[in-house]
Backbone as CSV, one residue per row, in Angstrom:
resi,resn,N_x,N_y,N_z,CA_x,CA_y,CA_z,C_x,C_y,C_z
1,MET,104.344,54.943,107.951,105.699,55.519,108.000,106.269,55.350,109.400
2,ASP,107.539,55.065,109.494,108.197,54.894,110.781,108.207,56.223,111.519
3,ILE,108.087,56.149,112.855,108.012,57.365,113.671,109.276,58.209,113.548
4,THR,110.414,57.553,113.283,111.682,58.290,113.153,111.743,59.128,111.885
5,LEU,110.924,58.780,110.902,110.865,59.549,109.659,109.822,60.659,109.712
6,LEU,108.984,60.645,110.748,107.866,61.583,110.807,108.339,63.018,110.981
7,ILE,109.230,63.260,111.955,109.678,64.624,112.249,110.431,65.235,111.074
8,PRO,111.425,64.538,110.474,112.079,65.128,109.289,111.115,65.385,108.135
9,SER,110.114,64.502,107.975,109.134,64.694,106.896,108.302,65.948,107.132
10,ILE,107.906,66.155,108.393,107.129,67.358,108.730,107.950,68.613,108.487
11,LEU,109.227,68.591,108.935,110.099,69.750,108.740,110.336,70.027,107.262
12,LEU,110.509,68.958,106.471,110.700,69.129,105.036,109.469,69.749,104.391
13,SER,108.298,69.277,104.799,107.047,69.822,104.256,106.893,71.298,104.611
14,MET,107.247,71.646,105.856,107.181,73.049,106.281,108.145,73.907,105.474
15,GLY,109.346,73.386,105.240,110.329,74.131,104.459,109.849,74.386,103.041
16,ILE,109.260,73.351,102.410,108.740,73.509,101.043,107.614,74.540,101.020
17,PHE,106.694,74.430,102.001,105.567,75.357,102.055,106.040,76.795,102.252
18,MET,106.980,77.012,103.194,107.443,78.371,103.492,108.194,78.967,102.304
19,THR,108.930,78.122,101.580,109.656,78.612,100.400,108.683,79.089,99.328
20,PHE,107.694,78.254,99.005,106.718,78.636,97.979,105.843,79.801,98.454
21,ALA,105.557,79.852,99.764,104.768,80.970,100.299,105.517,82.282,100.136
22,SER,106.852,82.238,100.343,107.663,83.441,100.182,107.739,83.863,98.714
23,ILE,107.917,82.883,97.810,108.030,83.188,96.380,106.704,83.707,95.828
24,LEU,105.605,83.029,96.203,104.278,83.392,95.679,103.615,84.514,96.461
25,LYS,104.281,84.949,97.573,103.752,86.023,98.428,102.341,85.709,98.910
26,LEU,102.176,84.504,99.468,100.880,84.124,100.039,100.614,84.947,101.289
27,PRO,99.348,85.199,101.629,99.033,85.996,102.818,99.509,85.318,104.088
28,THR,100.086,86.131,104.986,100.587,85.594,106.242,99.463,85.517,107.278
29,LYS,99.815,84.989,108.434,98.829,84.858,109.510,98.310,86.223,109.947
30,ARG,99.202,87.221,109.927,98.798,88.570,110.328,97.795,89.163,109.341
31,HIS,98.047,88.937,108.045,97.115,89.452,107.029,95.747,88.790,107.153
32,ILE,95.751,87.474,107.390,94.485,86.756,107.532,93.725,87.254,108.758
33,ALA,94.480,87.533,109.846,93.837,88.009,111.075,93.201,89.376,110.861
34,SER,93.878,90.257,110.090,93.326,91.583,109.834,92.043,91.507,109.015
35,VAL,91.961,90.516,108.108,90.734,90.326,107.324,89.617,89.810,108.214
36,LYS,89.965,88.924,109.128,88.944,88.353,110.018,88.334,89.398,110.938
37,ASN,89.088,90.487,111.195,88.572,91.526,112.078,87.328,92.199,111.517
38,PHE,87.134,92.106,110.192,85.944,92.697,109.593,84.691,91.879,109.917
39,ASN,84.881,90.646,110.293,83.746,89.794,110.617,83.380,89.980,112.081
40,THR,82.357,90.788,112.351,81.992,91.119,113.726,81.061,90.097,114.356
41,THR,80.658,89.100,113.605,79.716,88.124,114.149,80.416,87.098,115.019
42,ALA,81.686,86.857,114.774,82.419,85.841,115.536,83.384,86.514,116.491
43,LYS,83.453,86.000,117.708,84.343,86.512,118.727,85.508,85.554,118.895
44,SER,86.677,85.941,118.374,87.855,85.095,118.531,88.518,85.397,119.868
45,ILE,89.544,84.597,120.186,90.284,84.811,121.434,90.950,86.182,121.419
46,SER,91.493,86.581,120.261,92.145,87.885,120.162,91.140,89.021,120.378
47,ASP,89.889,88.830,119.915,88.854,89.851,120.130,88.524,89.991,121.612
48,ILE,88.435,88.853,122.293,88.145,88.874,123.735,89.279,89.558,124.482
49,LYS,90.518,89.217,124.104,91.697,89.839,124.728,91.687,91.342,124.498
50,GLU,91.313,91.762,123.263,91.276,93.181,122.919,90.220,93.909,123.750
51,ASP,89.062,93.287,123.931,87.999,93.897,124.743,88.444,94.071,126.186
52,ILE,89.121,93.054,126.725,89.605,93.126,128.108,90.603,94.270,128.266
53,CYS,91.548,94.362,127.324,92.569,95.417,127.398,91.947,96.803,127.264
54,LEU,90.964,96.938,126.363,90.304,98.234,126.184,89.539,98.647,127.440
55,ASN,88.863,97.687,128.074,88.127,97.987,129.301,89.076,98.407,130.423
56,ILE,90.208,97.700,130.541,91.195,98.065,131.560,91.767,99.448,131.269
57,ALA,92.065,99.710,129.981,92.637,101.004,129.591,91.671,102.146,129.885
58,ASN,90.379,101.934,129.629,89.383,102.974,129.892,89.292,103.314,131.374
59,ARG,89.491,102.310,132.230,89.472,102.557,133.679,90.798,103.147,134.166
60,LEU,91.861,102.818,133.462,93.199,103.207,133.908,93.606,104.596,133.441
61,GLU,93.001,105.089,132.359,93.482,106.330,131.743,93.328,107.552,132.653
62,LYS,92.359,107.528,133.555,92.178,108.692,134.429,93.309,108.838,135.441
63,PHE,94.104,107.778,135.605,95.246,107.854,136.524,96.548,108.215,135.799
64,ILE,96.484,108.310,134.473,97.675,108.622,133.680,97.839,110.138,133.586
65,LYS,98.990,110.623,133.994,99.317,112.049,133.914,100.566,112.214,133.052
66,LEU,100.442,112.974,131.979,101.549,113.172,131.055,102.031,114.617,131.108
67,GLU,103.341,114.805,130.927,103.890,116.155,130.835,103.347,116.850,129.587
68,LYS,103.246,118.158,129.650,102.634,118.918,128.559,103.368,118.701,127.238
69,SER,104.719,118.728,127.270,105.497,118.560,126.037,105.318,117.161,125.457
70,LYS,105.353,116.141,126.335,105.181,114.761,125.878,103.770,114.534,125.346
71,LYS,102.800,115.178,125.992,101.414,115.013,125.564,101.202,115.633,124.186
72,GLU,101.787,116.811,123.961,101.649,117.466,122.652,102.313,116.646,121.553
73,LYS,103.490,116.102,121.868,104.196,115.275,120.886,103.410,114.006,120.565
74,LEU,102.868,113.373,121.618,102.085,112.151,121.428,100.790,112.452,120.677
75,LYS,100.176,113.592,120.960,98.947,113.988,120.266,99.213,114.146,118.768
76,ARG,100.341,114.768,118.427,100.698,114.954,117.015,100.968,113.601,116.353
77,ASN,101.670,112.722,117.076,101.975,111.394,116.517,100.708,110.574,116.291
78,LEU,99.770,110.641,117.225,98.517,109.893,117.081,97.707,110.415,115.901
79,ARG,97.741,111.732,115.696,97.003,112.305,114.563,97.620,111.857,113.245
80,ILE,98.950,111.894,113.169,99.630,111.498,111.935,99.439,110.004,111.675
81,ALA,99.500,109.198,112.758,99.356,107.745,112.617,97.904,107.320,112.434
82,ASN,96.973,108.287,112.532,95.538,108.012,112.364,95.025,107.018,113.414
83,ILE,95.485,107.183,114.654,95.036,106.354,115.774,94.001,107.146,116.562
84,LYS,92.779,106.626,116.639,91.664,107.345,117.255,91.621,107.076,118.762
85,LYS,92.618,107.588,119.465,92.674,107.438,120.924,93.192,108.732,121.527
86,THR,92.799,108.976,122.771,93.402,110.099,123.485,94.808,109.700,123.928
87,GLU,95.591,110.690,124.314,96.972,110.408,124.697,97.024,109.507,125.934
88,GLU,96.173,109.802,126.908,96.151,109.000,128.139,95.656,107.579,127.878
89,ASN,94.638,107.455,127.025,94.097,106.134,126.713,95.104,105.293,125.949
90,TYR,95.897,105.938,125.114,96.931,105.233,124.340,97.980,104.623,125.264
91,VAL,98.455,105.417,126.229,99.447,104.916,127.195,98.814,103.861,128.107
92,ALA,97.563,104.097,128.509,96.877,103.138,129.386,96.682,101.801,128.676
93,TYR,96.404,101.831,127.388,96.245,100.581,126.633,97.554,99.804,126.574
94,ALA,98.665,100.510,126.416,99.972,99.842,126.401,100.237,99.144,127.736
95,ILE,99.882,99.806,128.839,100.057,99.200,130.171,99.124,98.003,130.331
96,ALA,97.860,98.170,129.903,96.872,97.087,130.034,97.276,95.874,129.208
97,ASN,97.793,96.108,128.025,98.213,95.018,127.151,99.355,94.214,127.782
98,SER,100.342,94.923,128.343,101.457,94.224,128.993,100.999,93.501,130.252
99,MET,100.061,94.119,130.999,99.538,93.478,132.213,98.801,92.185,131.871
100,PHE,98.045,92.208,130.777,97.292,91.017,130.366,98.235,89.841,130.137
101,TRP,99.325,90.077,129.403,100.258,88.990,129.109,101.029,88.564,130.354
102,LEU,101.340,89.501,131.230,102.043,89.150,132.463,101.179,88.244,133.342
103,VAL,99.910,88.605,133.500,98.990,87.778,134.297,98.810,86.403,133.654
104,SER,98.743,86.362,132.319,98.601,85.081,131.614,99.784,84.171,131.884
105,PHE,100.992,84.732,131.874,102.190,83.931,132.133,102.259,83.503,133.601
106,ILE,101.773,84.361,134.500,101.766,83.988,135.926,100.843,82.791,136.148
107,ILE,99.653,82.838,135.544,98.720,81.705,135.660,99.319,80.447,135.051
108,LEU,99.968,80.598,133.897,100.593,79.455,133.229,101.733,78.881,134.057
109,SER,102.469,79.755,134.738,103.591,79.285,135.556,103.117,78.458,136.748
110,LEU,101.935,78.753,137.275,101.382,77.978,138.389,100.999,76.569,137.943
111,LEU,100.684,76.438,136.649,100.284,75.135,136.123,101.463,74.333,135.571
112,VAL,102.491,75.027,135.086,103.598,74.340,134.409,104.890,74.462,135.194
113,ASP,105.484,75.653,135.188,106.783,75.856,135.815,106.893,77.302,136.262
114,LYS,107.412,77.520,137.469,107.517,78.862,138.023,108.498,79.743,137.249
115,MET,109.426,79.122,136.528,110.393,79.890,135.740,109.717,80.692,134.627
116,LEU,108.493,80.315,134.279,107.765,81.039,133.233,107.435,82.469,133.658
117,ILE,107.491,82.758,134.960,107.233,84.123,135.423,108.283,85.078,134.870
118,LEU,109.553,84.634,134.854,110.626,85.469,134.310,110.407,85.729,132.815
119,VAL,109.992,84.660,132.112,109.689,84.817,130.692,108.538,85.807,130.509
120,GLY,107.534,85.699,131.380,106.382,86.593,131.308,106.750,88.041,131.544
121,ILE,107.666,88.300,132.484,108.094,89.680,132.764,108.802,90.280,131.554
122,VAL,109.727,89.499,130.978,110.452,89.981,129.789,109.480,90.221,128.631
123,PHE,108.552,89.275,128.439,107.586,89.390,127.334,106.667,90.583,127.549
124,ALA,106.244,90.817,128.789,105.350,91.939,129.086,106.040,93.280,128.832
125,ILE,107.317,93.366,129.183,108.072,94.603,128.910,108.168,94.843,127.410
126,LYS,108.428,93.767,126.670,108.521,93.883,125.212,107.184,94.331,124.616
127,ILE,106.086,93.744,125.096,104.755,94.113,124.609,104.454,95.574,124.917
128,TYR,104.862,96.042,126.098,104.615,97.442,126.476,105.300,98.399,125.515
129,PHE,106.574,98.167,125.253,107.307,99.070,124.365,106.800,98.973,122.929
130,ASN,106.385,97.772,122.510,105.793,97.640,121.170,104.514,98.455,121.052
131,SER,103.688,98.414,122.104,102.419,99.153,122.095,102.652,100.661,122.155
132,VAL,103.608,101.086,122.984,103.896,102.515,123.115,104.473,103.080,121.819
133,ASN,105.265,102.253,121.125,105.910,102.708,119.882,105.059,102.447,118.645
134,GLU,103.813,101.996,118.832,102.956,101.687,117.673,102.750,102.914,116.799
135,ALA,102.484,104.071,117.433,102.255,105.300,116.654,103.504,105.685,115.874
136,GLN,104.671,105.583,116.529,105.925,105.935,115.865,106.201,105.010,114.693
137,ASN,105.901,103.729,114.875,106.112,102.766,113.788,105.177,103.038,112.609
138,LYS,103.939,103.426,112.921,102.995,103.751,111.851,103.424,105.012,111.100
139,ILE,103.963,105.975,111.843,104.462,107.198,111.203,105.625,106.867,110.279
140,LYS,106.512,105.991,110.749,107.644,105.570,109.916,107.160,104.885,108.641
141,GLN,106.131,104.020,108.791,105.574,103.340,107.627,104.904,104.328,106.676
142,THR,104.193,105.316,107.253,103.562,106.359,106.440,104.608,107.159,105.684
143,ARG,105.708,107.507,106.366,106.784,108.254,105.722,107.379,107.464,104.560
144,GLU,107.590,106.173,104.775,108.146,105.329,103.708,107.188,105.239,102.521
145,ASN,105.884,105.109,102.818,104.887,105.046,101.732,104.836,106.347,100.942
146,ILE,104.983,107.468,101.653,104.963,108.769,100.977,106.226,108.958,100.138
147,GLU,107.375,108.559,100.684,108.630,108.724,99.951,108.677,107.852,98.693
148,LYS,107.926,106.750,98.699,107.838,105.927,97.490,107.166,106.682,96.346
149,GLU,106.336,107.674,96.692,105.585,108.419,95.689,106.275,109.718,95.268
150,MET,107.407,110.039,95.903,108.043,111.328,95.645,108.536,111.478,94.209
151,TYR,109.020,110.396,93.611,109.490,110.483,92.225,108.324,110.821,91.289
152,ARG,107.200,110.106,91.433,106.030,110.385,90.591,105.474,111.771,90.875
153,PHE,105.497,112.167,92.141,104.934,113.460,92.519,105.762,114.600,91.933
154,ALA,107.087,114.504,92.047,107.948,115.547,91.495,107.792,115.635,89.976
155,THR,107.662,114.475,89.332,107.465,114.455,87.875,106.128,115.088,87.502
156,THR,105.086,114.791,88.283,103.758,115.366,88.037,103.777,116.886,88.186
157,ILE,104.439,117.373,89.235,104.519,118.831,89.439,105.270,119.486,88.292
158,GLU,106.354,118.836,87.849,107.125,119.380,86.720,106.244,119.547,85.477
159,GLN,105.424,118.521,85.196,104.571,118.576,84.003,103.458,119.610,84.150
160,GLU,102.826,119.638,85.338,101.689,120.539,85.522,102.128,121.994,85.667
161,SER,103.331,122.213,86.180,103.801,123.590,86.357,104.037,124.299,85.026
162,LYS,104.123,123.533,83.944,104.265,124.142,82.611,102.969,124.814,82.170
163,ASN,101.828,124.360,82.735,100.524,124.877,82.327,99.898,125.807,83.354
164,HIS,100.127,125.541,84.647,99.537,126.380,85.698,100.366,126.252,86.972
165,ARG,100.067,127.120,87.935,100.778,127.091,89.220,99.795,126.988,90.377
166,ASP,98.683,126.330,90.138,97.662,126.131,91.169,98.058,124.922,92.018
167,VAL,98.612,125.200,93.217,99.132,124.133,94.083,98.014,123.200,94.534
168,ILE,96.858,123.766,94.873,95.733,122.939,95.319,95.296,121.983,94.205
169,LYS,95.245,122.482,92.996,94.852,121.633,91.862,95.860,120.506,91.644
170,ILE,97.138,120.792,91.848,98.172,119.764,91.702,97.950,118.644,92.715
171,PHE,97.684,119.019,93.961,97.454,118.013,95.003,96.161,117.238,94.741
172,GLU,95.122,117.929,94.332,93.845,117.256,94.079,93.946,116.257,92.926
173,ASN,94.691,116.607,91.887,94.875,115.688,90.757,95.720,114.479,91.142
174,PHE,96.717,114.705,91.988,97.638,113.611,92.314,97.040,112.638,93.330
175,LYS,96.180,113.115,94.217,95.679,112.250,95.284,94.812,111.107,94.762
176,THR,94.271,111.247,93.561,93.422,110.187,93.002,94.235,108.973,92.551
177,SER,95.543,109.163,92.355,96.363,108.062,91.827,97.470,107.624,92.773
178,THR,97.493,108.140,93.985,98.553,107.799,94.919,98.084,106.744,95.907
179,ASN,98.998,106.302,96.800,98.623,105.283,97.782,97.809,105.889,98.920
180,GLU,97.283,105.015,99.757,96.347,105.449,100.808,96.998,106.396,101.799
181,SER,98.241,106.117,102.191,98.927,106.949,103.186,99.085,108.378,102.699
182,PHE,99.571,108.531,101.467,99.784,109.873,100.920,98.449,110.559,100.648
183,ARG,97.440,109.794,100.202,96.121,110.370,99.936,95.527,110.967,101.220
184,ARG,95.659,110.235,102.316,95.118,110.724,103.587,95.814,112.010,104.025
185,GLU,97.132,112.073,103.868,97.868,113.272,104.253,97.541,114.445,103.336
186,ILE,97.344,114.169,102.051,96.976,115.238,101.104,95.606,115.805,101.458
187,GLU,94.665,114.924,101.804,93.328,115.397,102.174,93.390,116.294,103.413
188,ASN,94.197,115.902,104.407,94.368,116.750,105.593,95.014,118.076,105.223
189,LEU,95.988,118.031,104.310,96.664,119.250,103.869,95.697,120.188,103.157
190,LEU,94.849,119.649,102.283,93.909,120.483,101.531,92.930,121.186,102.466
191,VAL,92.480,120.469,103.495,91.595,121.100,104.491,92.329,122.229,105.197
192,ASP,93.592,121.959,105.572,94.401,122.965,106.264,94.665,124.174,105.373
193,MET,94.897,123.948,104.076,95.183,125.051,103.153,93.968,125.948,102.956
194,ARG,92.771,125.367,103.063,91.553,126.164,102.889,91.212,126.953,104.158
195,LEU,91.762,126.524,105.303,91.492,127.200,106.571,92.561,128.226,106.919
196,THR,93.796,127.982,106.480,94.899,128.903,106.764,95.558,129.299,105.441
197,SER,96.695,129.982,105.552,97.438,130.354,104.346,98.099,129.124,103.751
198,TYR,98.320,129.163,102.433,98.903,128.018,101.739,100.291,127.690,102.281
199,GLU,101.099,128.713,102.474,102.482,128.498,102.912,102.526,127.893,104.311
200,THR,101.699,128.396,105.214,101.664,127.867,106.582,101.233,126.407,106.591
201,ALA,100.225,126.076,105.771,99.744,124.691,105.701,100.817,123.766,105.151
202,LEU,101.560,124.223,104.142,102.621,123.401,103.555,103.751,123.161,104.552
203,ILE,104.114,124.183,105.308,105.176,124.034,106.318,104.730,123.077,107.406
204,ARG,103.460,123.180,107.817,102.937,122.266,108.831,102.904,120.838,108.298
205,PHE,102.541,120.690,107.039,102.534,119.381,106.374,103.941,118.788,106.326
206,GLU,104.923,119.605,106.003,106.322,119.163,105.944,106.808,118.717,107.322
207,ASN,106.494,119.483,108.359,106.959,119.150,109.714,106.293,117.889,110.251
208,SER,105.052,117.651,109.863,104.339,116.479,110.389,104.914,115.173,109.838
209,ILE,105.351,115.172,108.591,105.895,113.958,107.978,107.373,113.799,108.295
210,ASN,108.091,114.917,108.387,109.513,114.903,108.737,110.332,114.051,107.760
211,SER,110.128,114.320,106.484,110.851,113.610,105.428,111.706,114.597,104.638
212,THR,112.975,114.268,104.438,113.873,115.147,103.688,113.394,115.321,102.248
213,MET,112.933,114.219,101.647,112.463,114.270,100.262,111.235,115.164,100.141
214,LEU,110.307,115.029,101.074,109.104,115.857,101.040,109.446,117.318,101.285
215,SER,110.435,117.568,102.145,110.849,118.953,102.427,111.342,119.640,101.166
216,GLU,112.069,118.911,100.317,112.569,119.484,99.065,111.405,119.824,98.120
217,VAL,110.391,118.951,98.106,109.220,119.221,97.265,108.464,120.438,97.778
218,VAL,108.268,120.500,99.095,107.532,121.620,99.692,108.268,122.933,99.442
219,ARG,109.598,122.903,99.512,110.379,124.113,99.246,110.106,124.628,97.832
220,GLY,110.021,123.717,96.878,109.726,124.119,95.501,108.312,124.645,95.340
221,LEU,107.357,124.017,96.059,105.958,124.474,95.974,105.785,125.860,96.587
222,ILE,106.497,126.115,97.692,106.429,127.455,98.292,107.006,128.492,97.335
223,GLY,108.072,128.098,96.620,108.620,128.994,95.599,107.611,129.290,94.507
224,MET,106.834,128.272,94.094,105.785,128.475,93.097,104.735,129.454,93.605
225,LEU,104.369,129.344,94.883,103.390,130.255,95.466,103.890,131.697,95.454
226,ASN,105.210,131.847,95.557,105.805,133.189,95.551,106.083,133.706,94.139
227,GLY,105.660,132.939,93.122,105.787,133.396,91.743,107.003,132.909,91.002
228,ASP,107.799,132.006,91.598,109.003,131.503,90.923,108.637,130.446,89.887
229,ASP,109.434,130.401,88.840,109.282,129.350,87.833,110.222,128.202,88.219
230,ASN,109.658,127.179,88.866,110.472,126.083,89.407,110.390,124.816,88.558
231,THR,110.075,124.978,87.276,109.986,123.798,86.408,111.308,123.062,86.345
232,GLU,112.394,123.813,86.190,113.725,123.197,86.126,114.104,122.568,87.469
233,TYR,113.695,123.220,88.564,113.971,122.686,89.903,113.321,121.322,90.085
234,PHE,112.067,121.196,89.656,111.371,119.927,89.803,111.868,118.878,88.807
235,ARG,112.431,119.329,87.671,113.028,118.375,86.734,114.271,117.739,87.371
236,MET,115.089,118.555,88.014,116.278,118.035,88.696,115.885,117.174,89.898
237,LEU,114.814,117.598,90.578,114.343,116.830,91.733,113.808,115.471,91.290
238,SER,113.116,115.449,90.172,112.591,114.195,89.630,113.724,113.237,89.282
239,TYR,114.791,113.772,88.690,115.953,112.937,88.346,116.608,112.394,89.617
240,LYS,116.707,113.220,90.646,117.310,112.811,91.908,116.477,111.729,92.586
241,PHE,115.157,111.929,92.607,114.276,110.953,93.253,114.217,109.643,92.475
242,LYS,114.409,109.718,91.172,114.435,108.496,90.363,115.577,107.601,90.796
243,ASN,116.729,108.198,91.080,117.876,107.412,91.556,117.603,106.818,92.926
244,PHE,116.932,107.590,93.805,116.551,107.064,95.114,115.628,105.859,94.972
245,GLU,114.657,105.985,94.065,113.689,104.910,93.861,114.366,103.655,93.316
246,LEU,115.294,103.820,92.397,116.017,102.671,91.847,116.848,101.980,92.930
247,ASN,117.479,102.765,93.788,118.263,102.191,94.887,117.365,101.443,95.870
248,ARG,116.180,102.014,96.137,115.247,101.366,97.068,114.761,100.029,96.509
249,LEU,114.407,100.021,95.228,113.936,98.781,94.602,115.046,97.733,94.548
250,GLU,116.276,98.195,94.353,117.414,97.270,94.315,117.628,96.627,95.686
251,LYS,117.478,97.429,96.755,117.637,96.889,98.112,116.541,95.881,98.437
252,GLU,115.309,96.177,98.005,114.210,95.234,98.238,114.424,93.936,97.478
253,ALA,114.958,94.045,96.269,115.215,92.848,95.467,116.315,91.994,96.089
254,GLN,117.273,92.635,96.757,118.368,91.900,97.386,117.910,91.128,98.621
255,LYS,116.809,91.554,99.224,116.311,90.866,100.417,115.640,89.545,100.082
256,ILE,115.056,89.430,98.894,114.286,88.236,98.525,115.149,86.983,98.470
257,PRO,116.332,86.998,97.801,117.154,85.778,97.791,117.556,85.315,99.176
258,GLY,117.769,86.263,100.101,118.131,85.897,101.463,117.040,85.103,102.153
259,LYS,115.786,85.510,101.944,114.661,84.796,102.542,114.530,83.398,101.945
260,VAL,114.663,83.321,100.617,114.555,82.023,99.958,115.690,81.107,100.375
261,THR,116.917,81.671,100.527,118.072,80.871,100.939,117.861,80.279,102.322
262,LYS,117.248,81.041,103.215,117.003,80.552,104.568,116.103,79.323,104.542
263,PHE,115.040,79.365,103.746,114.137,78.226,103.651,114.787,77.063,102.896
264,SER,115.640,77.394,101.917,116.335,76.343,101.175,117.284,75.567,102.082
265,MET,117.959,76.276,102.984,118.855,75.613,103.941,118.063,74.683,104.858
266,LEU,116.873,75.144,105.272,116.018,74.307,106.113,115.615,73.040,105.371
267,MET,115.263,73.184,104.089,114.897,72.018,103.285,116.069,71.061,103.127
268,MET,117.272,71.605,102.927,118.448,70.763,102.754,118.741,69.963,104.022
269,VAL,118.636,70.633,105.188,118.854,69.940,106.464,117.843,68.825,106.648
270,CYS,116.568,69.107,106.289,115.528,68.086,106.425,115.794,66.888,105.506
271,MET,116.233,67.168,104.284,116.532,66.082,103.354,117.714,65.241,103.840
272,LEU,118.724,65.905,104.413,119.860,65.177,104.975,119.426,64.301,106.146
273,LEU,118.510,64.842,106.968,117.985,64.055,108.096,117.230,62.829,107.601
274,LEU,116.412,63.042,106.556,115.673,61.915,105.989,116.621,60.837,105.471
275,CYS,117.661,61.253,104.755,118.631,60.283,104.237,119.364,59.577,105.361
276,ALA,119.758,60.337,106.395,120.490,59.751,107.510,119.639,58.730,108.254
277,VAL,118.350,59.088,108.471,117.451,58.167,109.173,117.215,56.914,108.344
278,ALA,117.005,57.085,107.025,116.767,55.931,106.150,117.969,54.993,106.124
279,ILE,119.183,55.565,106.012,120.399,54.749,105.995,120.594,54.026,107.320
280,THR,120.334,54.751,108.419,120.475,54.147,109.753,119.511,52.979,109.930
281,LEU,118.267,53.158,109.481,117.275,52.084,109.599,117.695,50.867,108.777
282,GLN,118.223,51.100,107.599,118.670,49.982,106.762,119.817,49.231,107.417
283,ILE,120.738,49.967,108.015,121.875,49.316,108.689,121.399,48.497,109.866
284,VAL,120.483,49.102,110.676,119.982,48.394,111.865,119.212,47.152,111.467
285,ASN,118.383,47.231,110.406,117.574,46.077,109.987,118.427,44.945,109.381
286,ASN,119.540,45.306,108.757,120.351,44.299,108.084,121.567,43.853,108.868
287,VAL,121.761,44.435,110.063,122.939,44.089,110.828,122.929,42.632,111.256
288,GLY,121.718,42.070,111.477,121.592,40.654,111.885,121.986,39.703,110.771
289,THR,121.629,40.034,109.528,121.959,39.150,108.388,123.448,39.195,108.058
290,VAL,124.091,40.336,108.325,125.530,40.459,108.039,126.338,39.573,108.958
291,PHE,125.944,39.568,110.234,126.680,38.764,111.219,125.969,37.429,111.490
C-alpha cells in the first residue's frame, strides 16, 4: 500500500473499532487495568509509580496539618467513599502524585523541549485536584448508584409495610438484591442501628448520603417507627421515583447516539481522505499520458 494511504487507512480502522466498541460496550483500557491489579505477580509501570507515590505520601503525611473542621469533613468523606486512608495520608498522596508527574515532565523537558515544563506544571495541578477530589467523586457515584435503587426500594417498603413494620427486616431483605454501593451503606446502617437508636441511625444514614430521594424514604421510615401507617406515602413515593427513573434512563439513552455520531463523523472524514488520496494519485500517475 502506498504510504499516503496508510494514515487514512489507520484512522478509518480506528474509527470502525471505536464505533463497534461503543455499541458492543467492550471493556475500556481503564477496566482492563483494574482487572490487572488483581494479578500481584507482575509489576507494571503503574504499580511501580503507585509504590513510589505511596512511599512519598507515608513520609510526607507527618508534615500535613489540617484544620479540625476540614479534617472531620474529610474523615466522613473517606468513610463514605470506602477509602482506607487517614486524612493526612490522603492529602499527602495527592501531593506526591502531582509531584511524581511534575518531576517526570521536568526530566522529559531536559531531553526533548524545555516548554514541556509548563505542560508538566499544568498537568501536575490537574492531577492534584483529581486526587484530592477522588473521595468526593466516589461519594457522588455512590449517591447515583443508591438513587438508581430508590424506585425498587420504595416499592419494596410499600409491599412489606402491609405485613409488618420491622425496619431492620426491610433493610436486610433488600440488601441481598441491591447493588454493591447500596448494600455496603445498608450494612453500615444496620450496624449503627444495633448500636444506637433506630431513628438516630437513620438520620445519620440520610446525612451521610445527602440525597433528596433517600431523605424522603428515611422520613417515611421514621414515621413507621413512630407507629404511622405510611403504606400510601410509599405508594406515592414509588410512583414519583418511577418517573425519575424513566427520565434518567431516557437521558442515558440520548447520550448513546451522540457517541456513535462522533465516531461516525471520524469514519466519514477518513473515507473522504481515502477517496481524495486515491483520486489525487490517479491524476498524478496519468498526467503524463494526458499531455
